[in-house]
N, C-alpha and C positions, 0 to 999 in steps of 0.2 A: 334166838330165831324161833318164831311161831309157825305151826303148821296151818296151812290154809284149809278150811273144812271143804271148800269147793275147788279142788286142783283143776287148772286149766286143762282142756282137751289136748290130747297128744295128736300130732300131725301124723297123716297116714300116707300112703303111696301117692295119692293125688297131690299132696302139698309138695312132697319130694320131688315128684315130676315137674310140678310147676316151678320149683326152685332152679331145676335144670333149664327151663325155658327162660327164667329171668337171667340166667348167667350169661345168655347170648348178647342182650344189649349191654350188659355190664362189660363183658370182654371187648366188644367192639368200640365202646366209648373209650375205655382205657387204652386200647390199641391206637386209636386215632391220635392220641397225644403224641406218639413217637412214629406214626406210620410215614411221615414224609422225610425222615432222617435221610434215606438214600434215593428218593424220589425227586428231590429238589434239583439236582444237576439236570435231570432229564426235563423236568418242567421248564427250567430257565432256557434250556436249548430250544425247546418248543414254542413256549409263549413269550420269550424274550421279556421277562418283567424287568422293571427298574429295580434298583437296590431296595428302595423303600417298599415297593410291591412285593418283592420277595420276602421281606420280613414279615408283612402283613399276612402273606399267604401261610407262612409258618406259625405265626403267633396268634392270629385272630380267632382261632378255635378255642385256644385255652383262656383267653381274655374274655370272650362272650360267656364260655361255660362258667368261669368262676364268677363273673358278674351278675348271672342269672340264677344260681343255684338257690339263694334263699327266697327269691320270687317263686321259682317254680315248686320248691318244696312246699310252701305256703299254699300256692294255688291247688296243688294235688289234694292237700287236705281239705279243700273247699269243694272241689269239682269231682273228685274220685281219683285215687291213684291209679287205678287200672285204666280209667279213661285218658288220663294225662299220658300215661305210659304208651298207650297206643297212638295218641296223637304225636307223641315224640317220635315214635318208631316210623311213622308215615312220613314226618318231616326229615328224618334221619336218612331214611332210604331215598326219598326224592332229591334231597340235596346230594347224596352220594352219587347218583346217577348224573345230576347236572355237572358235578365236580369232575367226574370221570371223562366227560365229552366237553369239557370247557375249552372254548376257543380263544380266550383272552385271559389275561392276568386278572382283569376287574371280575369277570364271571366266576374265576375260581375263588377269588377273595370272598365274594358274596356267597358262594356255595359253602365255602368253609365257616362263614359267620352262621348260616342257617344249621349247619351241622353242630356248632357250639349250642345254638338254642335247643337243638334236639337232645344233644348230651345233657344239657342242664335239666330237662324234663326226665330224662332216663334214669339218672344216677339216684336222685333222691326217691323217685318213684319205686325203684327196685328194692331199696333198703326199707321204705315204709311198708311195703308189701310183704317182705320177710318178717317184718315186726308184727304185722297183723295175721299172718298164716301160722306163724310158729308162737303159739301162746305158752307153751311149755318151756320153762327157762333153760332147761338142759338141751331141749332140741333147738331152741333159738340160738344158743351159743354155738352149736355145731353149724348151723345155717350160716350164721354171720362169719365164723371161721372159714368156711368155703367162700363167702362173698368177698372176704378180706384177701384170700390166697388168688382168687381169679383177678381180682383188680390189680394186684402186684405184678402177677405173671403177664397180663394183657399188655403192660407198658413194655416189658422185655420183649414180648413176642412180636409187638407191632414193628419195631425196627428190622427184625429178621424176616419177617414176611414182606416188609418193603424191599428189602434187598433182593429176595428171591424173585419176586414178581416182576421188579424193574429189570432184573437180568434176563428174564425169559419172555416178558411181555412189554407193553408200553405202560407209561406211568399212571394212566387212568385205572388200570387193573387193582392198584391199591385201594380205590374207592368201591369198586363193584363188588368185591368180596363182601361188603356190608348187605348187599341186597338179598341174599338167600336167607341170612339169619333174621333180618328185619321181616321178611316175608312169612317166615316160620313163626315168628312172634306175633304177628297180625293174625294168623290163622288160629295158633293153639292158645294165644292169650285170653280171648274171650270165653274159651271152653275150661281152661284150667285155673285161671287166675281169679280170685274173689275181688269183688268191688268193695272199697271201704273208704270211708270219708268221715270229716268231723260233722256229727249231726248238728252242731250249733256253731257253725264258722263264723257268724257275724259278716259284715261287709268287708269287701276286699279294699285295702287301704292303697289307693293309687300313688299317693304322694311317697309312700315308703320305697316303691320301686326304683324311682331315680335316685333316691337317697341311698339305697343299699349298693346300687351300681357305682355311685360317685364315692362311696366309702371303700369299696373293694378295688375297683379297676386302678385308680391312681397309686394305691400302695403296691399292688402286684407289679404294675408297670415299673414303678421307681425301683423296687427291689431287684426286678430282673435287669433292669439297665445299669444298676450298680454293680451286679455280678458280671455283666458284659464289659462295661466301659470304665468302671471304677467311680468313686465319689466326685459329684459335681454339684453345683448349686441347682441345677434344673431338676435332677432326680430326687434330691432332697426335698425340693419344694413339693414335687409330685407326691411324695410319701406324706408330707405334712398336710397338704391339702386333703388327701384321702382320710388322713386321721381326724381332721377337723370335721368332715362330712359323716364319719363313723360316730363322732360325739353327737352329731345332730340326729344321726338315725337311731341311736339309743334313746335319746331323749324323746324321739317320736314314738318309739315302741313303749315307753313308759308312760306316755301321756295320752295317747289315742285310745279310744274305747275298743277298736278292733284292730290291734297291732298285727303286722306281718309276721313278726317273730314274738310270740307271747312271753313276757318276762316269768310266767309261771313256769317255763322250762327250767329256769335257773334256780327256782325254788325246790325243785327235786334233788334231794341230796345225792350226789353221784355225778350229776349231768355236768356241771361246770368243771369238776376236776377231769372228767373224761375228755371235754373238748380241749382243755389245756394240754393234757398229756398226749392226745392225738395229734395236736400241733407238733409238740416236741419229737414224737415219733416220725413224723413226716419230715421234719428238720433232718433227723438222722439219716434217713433215706436218701433224700434228695442232695444233701450236702455231699454224700460219697459219690453218687453218680456223677455229679459235676467234674469230678476229678477222674475217676475210674475210666469213663468213656474216652476222654482225651489221652489217659496214659495208654491205653491198649492201642490206640490209633497212632498216636504221634511219638510216644516214647518207645514203644515196642515195634513200631512201624508195620502195623497190620493194615491190610486193606479194610474199607468200611464193612463189606460183608464179612470177612474174617473176625473183624472186631465184634460184629453183632452175634455171630455164631459163637464165638468164646463167651460172650456175655450171658448166653443162655445157661451155661453150666451152674451158676450160682442160684438159678431159679429152681433147680432140680429139688433140693431140700425144703423150699418154701412150702410146698404142698403139705408137709408133715407139721410144721410149726404151728399153725392155728388149730388143728385137731389135737395135738399133744397139749398145748396150752388149756384148750377146753376140758380135756380129760382130767388135767391135773386140778383144775377148779371144781369139777364135778366130784372128784374124789375126796374132796375136803381141804385141799390147799388153799388158803386163804388168796383171794384174788390180788390183794396188794402185794403178796409175795411174788406171784406169777408175773405180774407187771413189773415189779421191781427187777426181778430176774431177767425179764425180757430186754430192760434197758441195760442191764449189766451185760448181757451177751452182746447187744449192739456195740456197746463201748469196747468190748473185747475185739470186735470186727475192726473198730477204728484203730486199736492198738496193733493189730496185725497190719494195717494199712501203713501205719508209721514205720513199720520195719521193712518195707519193700525198698528194693534197689532200683536201678534202671534197667534190669533184666529178671523180673521176678514175677512172671505171669501167674504160675500157679499159687504162689503167696497171695497174690492179688485176688485170684478167683476164690481162694479160701476165705479171705477177709470179707470179700462181697457176700459169699454164702452166708458165713456167721452173722454178719451184720443184718442181712435181709431176714433171716430166721428170727432174730430178736425183734425186728421192727414189726413183723407180721404177727407173732405172739402178742406184742403190746397192742397193736391196732385191733386185733380180733377181741381181745379182753376189754379195752375202753369203749369200743364200738358196742359191744353187747351191754355194758354197763350203762352207757347213755341211752341206748334204745329201750333197755328195761326200766329205766328211772323215768323216761318220758311217757306222758299219757298217750295211750294209742291213737286218740283223735288228733293228736299233734306229731304223728310219726314223720310225717314229711318234713315239717320245719325242723324237727329235731335232726333228721338225717342230713338235711341242706346245711345246717350249722356246722356239724362234723366235717362235711366235706369242704366247706368253706374254711375251716380251720386248717385242713390238711393243705389247701391251695396256699394259704398265708405261711404255713411252716416250710413248704417247699421254697417258696420264693425267698423267705427269710435266710434259709440256710445257704441258698446259692450266693447271696449277697454277703452275708457275714463270713462264712468259711471261704468263699471265693475271693473276698477282699484279702483275706489272710494270706492265702496262697499267692495271689498276685503281688502282694506286698514283699514277700519272701523271694518271689521269683525275680522281681526287679532289683532287689538288693544283691542277689547272687549272680545274676548275669554279668558278664565283664562290661565294665564302664566303656570299654572301646567299641562295643558292639554298636551296630546302626540302630537308629530309632525305632523301626518296626520290629526288630529283634528284641528290644527292651520292653515292648508292649506285651507280646503274647508268645507262647511257645510256636503256634502256628505261624507267626510272623517272622520267627527266628529260623524255621525250617524253610520257609519260602526264600529268605535272604541267602541261607547257607547253600541252596541248590544253585544260586547265581555266582557264588564264589568259587575260585579255583581250588582244586585239590584239597590239600591239608588244611587250607584256611576255612573252607566251607565245613570240612569234617569237624574241626575244632569247635567251631560255632555251634553246630548242631549238637555235639556231645555237651558242650556247656549249657546249652539251653535245655537239654532233656534232664541234666542233673539239677538245674535251678528249679525247673518244674516239680521234679520229685521232691526236692526239699521243700517246696512250697506245699506240696501235697502233705508231707510229713508234718508240717507246723499246723495245718488245718486239721489233720487226723487227731493230733494231741488236743487241740481246742475242742474238737468234736466229742472225744473220748471224755474229757473233763466235764463237759455240759452233760453228758449222758450218765456219768456217774452221779451227778447232782440230780438228774432226773430219777434215777434208781432210788435215791434216798427219798426225793419228794414223793414219788410214787408209793413207797412203803408207809410214809407218814400219813400222807392224806387219804388214802384209800383204806387204811385201817380204821378210819373214823366213819366210813360209809357203811351202813347196815347191808347185811347179806339178804338180797331179795331173790335169791335162786328160786325159792319155792312160794314166793308171795303171790305173784299173778294178780295183784290187786289193781294195777295200772290198765289192765286190758278192758278198757270200756269202749266197745265197738258200737257203731251205728247199726241200726236195723239192716242196712244193706250190706254190712261187713260179713266176715265169714262166721 
């Protein structure tokens, strides 16, 4: 490791205050992923959407966000990350206001779509600005650790906030809480946040925009539907079509003069492994959430609000995971070992999950806490690695690739682990059970409520045991994969040079910090 004769400037109070401002949109964007969990029943009673409209109300935000991440990350590099952030904040606030007072399902769907567009501008912009504000590698690692912790905590907080607000106010209040934070960002952002952009961005490749969306959306949709409904031809075709468009998108990026996502990013040692390992970490986090949320509500028979409040407990230690991992790296522990250890901790969380019974709340919460700490430690390190390896002028595109990989990892985990759990559930449920009971735990409990006395109780007990067995099988598969990821991380990242003191990638435009 060589010492840089011109070390990067260290961030001061202004930059750390600006980071606090950046956490506001990040927290709200991540919360909006889960903010409708408890609001959907009230929305259904008020707006009376059809079954298809209800699905779109819930899902369109995530689909639009995932489909536009790469486009918005590249756009921010061209027009300025702060400018795009403020434009996105304006759109997010306006859409939140429309959603809160929507008088029809169609209006709410449209507002949620605009929220997804705003979210797609906010997420890569916040990370790109962190990259340009914190040029000192040690400080950047700390800032990215905070970024990772806020992102993870926001998803858990969104469902709880939804339950509390819907219980005391009307369903539109879950959207109105976005307005003060976005207004504060619009007021303080121009004062505290520096502008930065790629000084030589080239023309914007319009053809790459629909290609990127056609690559991402069918795959995400197909994987989520496989998790919800099981394998069928339509969903497999959807994934296949997306992969074909992905191949066309990659070809376009390699051959056009001004690509949306520059292949130069992947020539930076460390960037490609970071994207892959980030995807695997997201796989570990979302795969567990698929089971644990159902377990708390349906196996332990907790109300939705009770389930959300219990789910907050594992989030408490998450705030320590990223700073601890950053400190270990700064004190000389090789990043490869920290990432490998994070995956090993996540695997231990899955092992604890495999030991739960049908009445193991505290063991389940411990498993979730251990698992989440491991994931956040990994995410903080691989994100720091990717953003440090990427040229500063391409920070938006680099951030969008990391976040798109996270979306893929989450969808893939729900499809893969969800399929394992469903297969075991259907194998273990009594053959004499009615067809709805053989499909899902929720269907079995609904049928059990209609059956008399002991017959209904017996079916409910059998269904809960079958679901728990399915969760055990998925947990074993998840633990096995994460042990493999721990080995892969140790091997691959040992070959990546340590750039903690390099700072050579920080090539900012004159309008930057």
